[in-house]
C-alpha positions in Angstrom: -103.3 -57.8 -74.5 -99.4 -58.0 -75.0 -97.5 -60.0 -72.0 -93.9 -59.9 -74.0 -91.9 -58.0 -71.8 -88.4 -59.5 -71.8 -84.7 -59.3 -71.9 -83.5 -59.0 -75.0 -79.6 -60.8 -75.1 -78.1 -59.8 -78.6 -74.8 -61.5 -78.0 -75.0 -63.5 -80.5 -74.3 -61.9 -83.9 -77.3 -61.9 -86.7 -76.1 -61.3 -90.0 -77.5 -61.9 -93.5 -80.8 -63.5 -92.2 -84.2 -64.0 -94.0 -87.5 -62.9 -92.5 -87.9 -66.9 -91.1 -84.8 -67.3 -89.6 -85.2 -63.5 -87.9 -88.7 -64.9 -86.4 -86.7 -68.0 -85.8 -84.2 -66.3 -83.9 -86.3 -63.8 -81.6 -88.7 -66.9 -80.8 -86.2 -69.1 -79.8 -83.8 -67.1 -78.1 -85.8 -64.3 -76.5 -88.0 -65.5 -73.6 -91.1 -63.7 -74.0 -93.7 -62.7 -70.9 -96.7 -64.2 -72.8 -94.3 -67.8 -73.6 -92.7 -67.8 -70.1 -94.2 -65.1 -67.4 -93.6 -62.7 -64.9 -89.9 -63.7 -65.1 -89.5 -61.7 -68.2 -91.1 -58.9 -67.4 -89.5 -55.6 -67.2 -90.7 -52.3 -66.6 -89.4 -48.9 -66.9 -89.1 -46.6 -69.9 -85.4 -45.9 -70.3 -84.7 -48.6 -72.9 -87.6 -47.3 -74.9 -86.6 -43.7 -74.9 -83.0 -44.5 -75.8 -84.3 -46.6 -78.8 -86.7 -44.0 -80.0 -83.7 -41.2 -79.7 -81.9 -44.4 -81.9 -84.1 -44.1 -84.2 -84.6 -40.4 -84.4 -87.8 -40.2 -82.2 -90.1 -41.4 -85.3 -93.0 -41.3 -82.1 -92.8 -37.9 -82.5 -93.7 -37.6 -86.5 -97.1 -39.2 -86.6 -100.2 -38.2 -84.5 -101.7 -41.1 -82.4 -104.7 -42.6 -80.0 -103.4 -44.7 -77.0 -105.5 -47.5 -75.9 -105.3 -49.2 -72.5 -107.4 -51.2 -70.3 -108.2 -54.6 -68.7 -110.4 -55.9 -71.2 -111.6 -54.6 -74.9 -108.4 -52.6 -75.7 -108.2 -54.8 -78.7 -111.2 -54.5 -80.1 -111.9 -51.0 -79.5 -108.2 -50.2 -81.3 -109.3 -52.1 -84.4 -112.7 -50.2 -84.0 -110.8 -46.7 -84.2 -108.4 -47.6 -86.8 -111.4 -49.2 -88.8 -113.2 -46.1 -88.8 -110.1 -43.9 -90.0 -109.6 -46.6 -92.6 -113.3 -45.7 -94.1 -112.5 -41.7 -93.6 -109.6 -42.8 -96.6 -106.9 -42.0 -93.6 -103.7 -44.3 -93.8 -103.4 -46.0 -90.3 -101.2 -47.4 -88.6 -102.6 -50.3 -85.8 -100.1 -51.4 -83.0 -101.6 -54.2 -80.7 -100.9 -57.3 -78.9 -100.0 -60.4 -78.4 -100.3 -62.1 -82.5 -102.5 -64.9 -82.9 -100.3 -66.3 -85.7 -98.1 -64.1 -87.4 -95.8 -61.5 -85.2 -96.3 -59.2 -88.2 -100.1 -59.1 -86.8 -99.0 -56.6 -84.3 -98.2 -54.2 -86.7 -100.5 -52.8 -89.8 -101.1 -50.0 -91.8 -104.7 -50.1 -93.5 -105.0 -54.0 -92.3 -101.9 -54.9 -94.0 -99.1 -56.8 -92.0 -95.6 -54.9 -92.0 -93.7 -56.5 -94.6 -91.3 -59.3 -93.7 -88.2 -57.3 -95.3 -88.7 -54.5 -93.0 -88.7 -56.7 -90.0 -85.3 -57.9 -91.1 -84.0 -54.7 -92.2 -84.7 -53.4 -89.0 -82.8 -56.2 -87.1 -80.1 -55.8 -89.1 -79.9 -52.2 -89.1 -80.0 -51.9 -85.3 -78.3 -54.9 -84.1 -75.2 -53.7 -82.9 -77.0 -50.4 -81.1 -79.4 -53.2 -79.4 -76.2 -54.9 -78.0 -75.7 -51.8 -76.2 -79.4 -50.8 -75.0 -80.6 -54.7 -74.3 -83.6 -53.9 -75.1 -86.7 -56.3 -74.0 -88.7 -57.9 -77.0 -91.5 -55.7 -76.4 -89.6 -52.7 -76.1 -87.5 -53.4 -79.5 -91.0 -53.9 -81.1 -92.8 -50.8 -80.4 -89.4 -49.1 -81.7 -90.0 -51.2 -84.7 -93.3 -50.2 -84.8 -92.9 -46.3 -84.1 -89.8 -46.4 -87.0 -92.7 -48.0 -89.6 -95.4 -45.8 -89.0 -93.0 -42.9 -89.3 -91.0 -44.0 -92.2 -94.6 -44.7 -93.9 -95.9 -41.3 -93.1 -99.3 -42.7 -91.7 -101.7 -40.1 -91.0 -102.5 -41.6 -87.5 -102.0 -44.5 -85.5 -103.6 -46.3 -83.1 -101.6 -47.7 -80.0 -102.4 -50.3 -77.9 -100.8 -50.4 -74.6 -98.9 -54.0 -73.7 -99.0 -54.4 -70.3 -100.7 -51.6 -67.5 -99.7 -48.3 -68.7 -97.7 -46.0 -66.2 -94.1 -48.0 -67.6 -95.2 -50.0 -70.8 -93.0 -49.3 -73.5 -96.1 -47.7 -75.5 -96.2 -44.8 -73.1 -93.5 -42.5 -74.7 -96.3 -41.0 -77.3 -98.3 -37.8 -77.0 -101.4 -38.8 -78.2 -104.4 -36.9 -79.4 -106.8 -38.9 -77.2 -105.8 -41.4 -74.1 -108.3 -44.3 -74.0 -108.9 -46.5 -70.7 -111.6 -49.3 -71.6 -112.1 -50.4 -67.9 -110.5 -52.2 -65.0 -110.7 -56.0 -63.6 -108.2 -58.1 -62.3 -105.5 -59.2 -64.1 -101.5 -59.4 -63.7 -102.1 -58.4 -60.4 -98.3 -59.6 -59.3 -97.2 -56.7 -61.6 -100.1 -53.9 -61.4 -101.5 -54.3 -58.0 -104.2 -56.4 -55.9 -107.0 -53.8 -55.7 -109.0 -52.3 -58.5 -107.7 -49.0 -57.1 -103.9 -49.8 -57.6 -104.7 -51.5 -60.9 -106.2 -48.2 -62.3 -103.5 -46.2 -60.9 -101.1 -48.1 -63.3 -103.5 -47.7 -66.4 -103.5 -43.9 -65.4 -100.1 -43.1 -65.6 -101.1 -42.6 -69.7 -103.0 -39.8 -69.0 -101.0 -36.8 -70.5 -100.9 -33.1 -69.6 -104.2 -31.4 -71.5 -104.7 -34.6 -73.5 -108.5 -35.3 -73.5 -109.2 -39.0 -71.6 -112.2 -41.5 -72.4 -113.1 -44.2 -69.7 -115.2 -47.0 -70.9 -116.9 -47.9 -67.8 -117.7 -46.0 -64.9 -116.3 -48.5 -62.1 -117.0 -47.3 -58.5 -113.3 -48.7 -57.4 -111.6 -46.6 -60.1 -113.8 -43.5 -60.7 -112.0 -41.2 -58.7 -108.4 -42.7 -60.0 -109.4 -41.1 -63.3 -110.9 -38.2 -62.1 -107.9 -36.9 -60.2 -105.3 -38.2 -62.4 -107.5 -35.9 -65.2 -107.4 -33.0 -62.6 -103.9 -33.2 -62.1 -102.6 -33.4 -66.1 -105.5 -30.3 -66.5 -107.1 -32.3 -69.0 -111.1 -33.4 -69.7 -112.5 -36.5 -68.5 -115.5 -38.6 -70.3 -116.9 -41.4 -69.2 -118.1 -43.0 -72.2 -120.7 -45.6 -70.6 -122.2 -42.0 -69.0 -122.8 -40.5 -72.4 -123.7 -42.9 -74.7 -126.2 -45.9 -73.9 -126.5 -49.0 -76.2 -129.9 -50.4 -76.6 -131.5 -53.3 -78.2 -128.2 -55.4 -78.9 -128.9 -58.3 -80.9 -127.3 -61.2 -83.0 -128.1 -61.5 -86.9 -126.2 -64.3 -87.6 -128.3 -66.4 -89.7 -129.4 -63.5 -92.4 -125.4 -62.0 -92.3 -123.3 -62.2 -89.4 -123.6 -59.1 -88.0 -124.1 -57.6 -84.3 -126.9 -54.9 -84.3 -127.6 -52.0 -81.9 -129.1 -48.6 -81.1 -126.9 -45.8 -79.7 -128.7 -42.7 -77.5 -126.6 -39.7 -76.4 -127.9 -38.1 -73.6 -131.0 -39.5 -73.9 -131.8 -39.3 -77.7 -131.7 -41.7 -80.3 -128.3 -40.8 -82.8 -127.8 -44.6 -84.2 -130.7 -47.1 -85.4 -129.5 -50.6 -86.4 -125.4 -49.3 -86.1 -123.7 -53.1 -87.3 -120.7 -54.7 -86.3 -118.9 -57.8 -88.0 -117.8 -58.4 -84.0 -120.3 -60.8 -82.8 -119.9 -60.5 -79.0 -122.4 -59.0 -77.2 -119.6 -57.2 -75.1 -118.7 -55.2 -78.0 -121.5 -52.6 -77.2 -119.4 -51.3 -74.1 -116.5 -50.8 -76.9 -118.4 -49.5 -78.9 -119.5 -46.3 -76.4 -115.8 -46.0 -76.1 -115.1 -45.7 -79.5 -118.1 -42.8 -80.2 -116.8 -40.9 -77.2 -113.6 -41.1 -78.7 -114.8 -39.8 -82.1 -116.7 -37.3 -80.8 -113.6 -35.6 -79.2 -111.5 -36.5 -82.7 -114.3 -34.5 -84.6 -114.0 -31.4 -82.5 -110.1 -31.2 -82.9 -110.5 -31.0 -86.7 -111.3 -34.6 -87.8 -114.2 -35.3 -90.3 -115.7 -38.5 -89.3 -119.3 -38.5 -90.5 -122.1 -40.9 -89.4 -121.6 -42.5 -92.8 -117.8 -43.3 -92.5 -118.5 -44.1 -88.4 -121.2 -46.7 -89.8 -118.8 -48.3 -92.2 -116.1 -48.7 -89.9 -117.5 -50.3 -87.0 -119.5 -52.4 -89.1 -116.1 -53.6 -91.4 -113.8 -53.9 -88.7 -113.0 -57.4 -89.2 -112.5 -57.1 -93.6 -110.8 -54.0 -92.7 -108.2 -54.8 -90.1 -107.9 -58.7 -89.8 -109.0 -58.9 -86.1 -109.3 -62.7 -85.0 -110.6 -64.3 -81.6 -113.7 -62.2 -80.8 -116.6 -64.6 -80.4 -115.5 -65.9 -83.9 -117.4 -68.7 -85.6 -115.3 -71.5 -86.7 -118.4 -73.6 -87.9 -122.0 -74.4 -87.7 -122.9 -78.1 -87.2 -122.0 -78.1 -84.4 -121.7 -74.2 -83.7 -118.1 -73.7 -82.7 -117.3 -70.6 -81.5 -113.3 -69.1 -79.8 -113.2 -66.0 -77.9 -109.7 -65.1 -76.0 -111.6 -63.7 -73.1 -109.2 -65.2 -70.4 -109.7 -63.2 -66.8 -112.3 -63.1 -64.6 -114.3 -60.3 -66.3 -113.7 -61.4 -69.5 -115.1 -65.4 -68.8 -117.6 -63.4 -67.3 -118.9 -61.7 -70.6 -118.5 -65.3 -72.2 -120.8 -67.0 -70.2 -123.3 -64.0 -70.4 -123.5 -64.8 -73.9 -123.7 -68.4 -73.9 -126.5 -68.2 -71.9 -128.0 -66.5 -74.4 -126.9 -68.8 -77.2 -129.5 -71.8 -78.3 -127.9 -75.0 -77.7 -128.5 -78.6 -76.5 -125.1 -79.1 -74.7 -122.2 -77.5 -74.2 -119.0 -78.5 -75.0 -116.3 -76.3 -73.8 -112.7 -76.6 -74.8 -110.6 -75.0 -72.1 -107.0 -74.1 -71.8 -105.2 -71.6 -69.4 -101.6 -70.0 -68.2 -99.9 -71.3 -65.2 -98.8 -68.1 -63.5 -102.3 -67.2 -62.8 -105.0 -67.9 -60.3 -107.9 -69.7 -62.0 -110.1 -70.3 -58.7 -112.1 -67.6 -59.6 -112.7 -68.5 -63.5 -113.2 -72.1 -63.0 -115.9 -71.5 -60.2 -117.8 -69.3 -63.0 -118.0 -72.0 -65.2 -120.8 -74.4 -65.5 -120.9 -77.6 -64.0 -123.3 -79.2 -66.8 -120.9 -78.6 -69.6 -118.5 -81.4 -71.2 -115.1 -79.7 -70.6 -112.1 -81.2 -72.7 -108.9 -79.7 -70.9 -105.7 -79.1 -73.1 -102.6 -77.1 -72.9 -101.4 -74.6 -75.4 -98.0 -75.1 -77.1 -96.2 -72.2 -74.9 -94.0 -73.4 -72.0 -96.5 -70.7 -69.9 -99.5 -73.1 -70.4 -100.6 -75.2 -67.2 -100.6 -79.0 -68.2 -103.7 -80.3 -69.0 -103.8 -82.9 -66.1 -103.4 -80.2 -64.0 -105.6 -77.8 -65.3 -108.4 -81.5 -64.8 -107.3 -81.7 -61.4 -107.9 -78.2 -60.6 -111.5 -78.0 -62.2 -112.7 -81.2 -60.4 -112.7 -79.6 -57.3 -115.2 -77.1 -58.5 -117.3 -80.0 -60.4 -116.3 -79.6 -63.4 -115.9 -82.7 -65.6 -114.4 -84.1 -68.6 -111.0 -85.3 -70.2 -107.3 -84.3 -70.9 -105.9 -83.5 -74.1 -102.4 -83.0 -74.9 -103.2 -79.9 -77.6 -105.9 -77.6 -78.4 -106.6 -79.3 -81.8 -106.8 -82.9 -80.4 -109.3 -81.2 -77.6 -111.0 -79.8 -80.1 -111.3 -82.6 -82.7 -112.6 -84.8 -79.3 -115.1 -82.0 -78.9 -116.9 -81.9 -82.1 -116.6 -85.9 -82.5 -119.2 -85.9 -79.0 -121.3 -82.7 -80.1 -124.1 -83.1 -81.6 -125.1 -80.6 -84.7 -127.6 -78.7 -82.4 -124.6 -78.6 -79.5 -122.6 -75.7 -78.9 -118.6 -75.9 -78.4 -116.8 -73.2 -76.8 -112.8 -72.7 -77.5 -111.4 -70.3 -74.9 -109.6 -69.9 -71.5 -106.4 -67.9 -72.7 -105.1 -65.9 -75.9 -102.8 -68.9 -76.9 -105.6 -71.8 -76.6 -107.5 -69.8 -79.2 -104.6 -69.0 -81.4 -104.1 -72.8 -81.9 -107.4 -73.1 -83.8 -108.6 -69.4 -85.5 
């Protein structure tokens, strides 16, 4: 999920910069949401519409899939892109946030946008941006759309940044709109009930554009049904059509997740494989299959072989990182970007199914979220290594330690993620499990 809405102040002139200088300028002068939090949030489509008009409306020049949701939208977006790549298509992929390199946000067939394109984009439009004053995210969306249009992609998978209705990506007219699930996250901006959050996500539903909902949830189901009726379009709940059975990891053999898929009670895929090892991926696979079924009805030719190849090779074809990612074997070190209540629940469910002698938990969180529900979920019989990611928005490690103690979570504080991980690996025996998580930014420093 990208959380980087920001006021972009381009009063400083930017001339003759190379890529590193451009990126340094962006990140040193632009207060992104992911760095400083809600104070940088800016929610309307006016600037995005102005940018797209300036660029010649590139969002109209390629087919797209729009993917929203609280959890799973990143994995779902990457799986869809991988399937399209396996079909031989030229595939744009826009996701956020990035873990290592800004350019991870914008890819074609798994390859990062060229540095030169980023530099030229800023140089060419800086004067116009001074008039529009877009946010970081608005500008990045414009960059992605401009790149995809100029490269003539066959289709682009566009992940929503935050919410949906007022998200900067919500200017496209996609082939299918996708909402993976609804959970509590960013309530100050999106609403404090599942129904209110669902209403924001449902804002991506367009007139006569088919909709896929990943999970049927009592508090959001009616919101989506009513939105689809209002927009005169079809609606599919993926988990009602596709059932994933017999999910198992085959780590020792070839690091794959295997599963069987039933459609309306009939087995259609035996031993469907994926490089993504998180057991929670079964929900995303059902969503992906529902989207593909609609696309095939629209004239795409995505065969079983293509689907199998794309889902199996999602990491190698798209470069997705941080989803139940194995960092080492002895001790067994895992990193996962799950960071809200629902995401942590999925992570803990998989930890329970993992064989180990003792659990070591490297934990870093952000400061502008209520983490009490997350702390209440964590096991008290683990050793904790509290740390602070290298962003202003991160909660100081000593503050995290104090809050965690109230929930019976015991450990020590470390000034950096790498220090915490080093301490955990030093303390762990070869049969222990070391888990790194709590925030995307914590994971970004170790993968």
